[in-house]
N, C-alpha and C positions, 0 to 999 in steps of 0.2 A: 221513559219518564218514570219517576218515583213520585207517589201521591202521599199526601198526610205526613209531610215531614215538619219537625220542630226546627226551631232556628239551630238549636245545638247540634242536631242531625246535619243540618246543612254544612255547619262548621267543620264536623267531623268528615265529610265527604272530601272538602278541601285538604283537609290534613292528610287524608289517605290517598291522594292524588285522583281522586275522582270529581275533578273540578266541572260542576255544571256549566252548560253554555247558555242556560235559560232558567231563571227563577221566578216563579209566579206565586205571590202571596194571595191566597184564595179566601181567607179569613184572618183575623188577628193571630199572629205568629203561628201561622199554618201554612204549608209551602208546597208545592208541585216543583220539582227540578228534573230538567233534561239534561241528560249525558250523552256526548258524542264519545263512544269508546272507541272508533276507529276513523281516521280521516280518509281512507282509501279502500277500495275493494268491497265486497259484499259478505253478509253474515248469515248464515243458515238461521231460519225462524226458530228451530229448536234451541239453538244456543243464545239468541236473544231472550227466549222466554226463560232459560235457565239464569241469564244475568238479570232480568228483570226480578225473578223470584229470591235469587241470592242477596240483591241489594235491598229489596224491600224487607228481608229478614234481618240483615246486619244492621241497617238503619232504623228499625222499628217503625217501617212505613206501613201502609195499608197493603196487607198481603193478599187481598182480594182484588186489587187493581194492579195487575201484573201481567196483562197481556202486552206483547211487544207493539200493537196498535192502539193502546191504551189512550182515550182522548184526555185532552187537559181542558182546563177553563180558559175561557176567553177574556184578556184584559180589557178593562172598560165595562163589563158586565157585572152586575151582582150576583152573589153567592145567595141563591133564595133558599137554603136549607133552613128550616125551623129553628134549629138549635143555634144559629149564628144570627137571628134576628136582634137588632140592637134595641136598648131601652127606649129609644124614639120611635120604634116600630119600623125604621128602615133596615136595609140589609147592607153588609160591608161590600164595596167594590173590589173587584179582581184587580190586581196591579202588578206590573212587572216591577221586580226586585234587583233583578241582575239580566243583562242581555250582552252576549258575548259571541256574535254568529261566528261559526267556523273553530271555536274552541274545542280541542280534543283533550280530553282526560289523560293526564300523563301516565295513569296506571292503567289505561283502558285497554291497551292490546294486549298487556300480559293478563288480565282478567280473561280477555275474549280466548286468547290461546290455552289457557288452562281449563276453561268451561268447554273448548272445542274438544281437547283431549279426552274429557269425561264423556262428552256426548258421542264421540266415536268408539270409545270402549263399551259404553252401554249398548250402542248398536250393533256392535261384533258379537256382543254376548246375547243379543236378543232381549234385552231388558233395561230397565233403568239404571244408568252408570252407578257403580259403587266405587268408594274410594281406592282400595286397594285389598290385597287378600290379608294385609296385617289387620285389618278391622272388619270383623264381621258384622251382620246388621243389629245384633243385639247389642254389641259393644257401642255401636254408633248410634243407636236409640237412647242408651242409658248416658251417653257424652251430650247427646241434644237435650236431654231432659236436665241434665245438670247446667247446661249452659241457659236453659230458660228459666231456672230457679236463680241463677246468679244475676241474669239479666234484670229480673223482677226486683232483686234485692237492691241492685245498684240503682235501679230507676226510683224505688221507694225513698233511699236515702239521700238521691238528688231531690225528690219532691219534699222531704222534710228538712232540706237545707243542711244535711249532715255531711254532703260530698259536694265540693266545688264542680261546676260544670265541666272544666278542662280534665276533671280527673272521672268522667263517667262516658269515656270512648269506648268504642267496640275493642281496642286493644286491652282496655282495662277488663271487660268482660271475659275475654279469651284468657287473661292472666288468672282471673278468678276461677275460671273453668279448670285450669291446667292445675291450680295449686289443690282445688277440690279432688280432681281426678287423681293425682298423685296420693293425696290422703286416703283415698279409697283403693289403693292398690293397682292402679292401671300402670302399665309398663310406658316408658317414654316413646318406644316407637309407634304403639297404638295411639297414643296421645297426638304424636308428630304426624301421623297418616290423617288422623282425623282434622286436625288444625289445617293441614294442606288442603283437604277437601272442603271444608267449610269455609275457608278464606283465601281462595285461588288468586285474588288480587295482590296479596302480600308476596314478598320475596321468598326465594326457595330457604333462606335461611331463618325465616320468622317462626316457624315452628321451634326448631332448636334453641334459638335465643330465648323464646318465652318460656320453654321448660328449664332452660339453665337459670333464669331469673326466678322463676318460681322455687327451683331446688335451692337457690342462694338464700332466697327468704327463708325457707323452711330450716336451712342450717342455722340460720341467725336467730 
């Protein structure tokens, strides 16, 4: 379950092949989404934790609510948080916006496979998984910092009406990060390794294509 999503984020989940099987509206335009990542087999708890943290970061969800056993709100009851109290003094009802029992995300298994590989690598090393020898922790931290800055810039432009909703996806953030990283002199292989690590649900060619597009823009 991913908590505290906007309707734009829910739309981007669908676009990225992470189609929810259940969406709950907990207050006006605020959602919880349940995603079934695999339809058979079992998944290690550590990998489910990695998936929850990854998805919460990518889709701007509540990064404090990332336990694989995170409970959600129950439809038919009200959300009693004071900040959601209506002018009438009442509280909004929690309601179902989508229910698709058994629906499995089309990119779910690919995401789990890549996260499982990271989890295994980390366990073998006796520490948290790191992306590859091409990206050390200092470089990873700087690229994460660039990502946070670009995400906030795009979010601000969206709020100010200077960017259409469909042009504010995580892929747009990735593109902006790559462009900035190239500008700062990061090599393509380090950017590619970072993208593969941070966007494991994407295809293997996603980093290369994103970098190529950013290079083309730079030459233009």
